[in-house]
C-alpha positions, 0 to 999 in steps of 0.5 A: 520472497519477491514483492509484486505489484497485484493492482494500481487503481485510480484513487483521487486528485490531491491539490495543494500550493505546492503540487496537484495531480491524480493520485493512486492506491497501489496493492502489493503481495509478498507470499500469502501477505498484502499491503496497499497504500492509498492516495499516492501522487508518485509510484514507481514499481522498482520501489515495491521491495522496499515499500512492502515492510514500511506500508505493513508497519503503517497498517499496523500502526493504524496511519490512514491510507495503509491497510495489510492483510497478512496470513498469521497462524493459519488465517488472515488478519485485517490491518488498517482502515 
């Protein structure tokens, strides 16, 4: 199944001694499943296919900034924040 970008929204601002700029929250969809990453400095839509599974893994592991909503056994299960 193909991954599609369903939302990109402004998320805030990032600053460090090495980089700074606006951040975005990106939400991806594959089939009935969703995954999102908040606070990204750089986003390229071409990365959606490879990012989806990684973001789901991060959300399931409870890493900050990642969420997932997965359709499992006939209902949605939420992971992350």
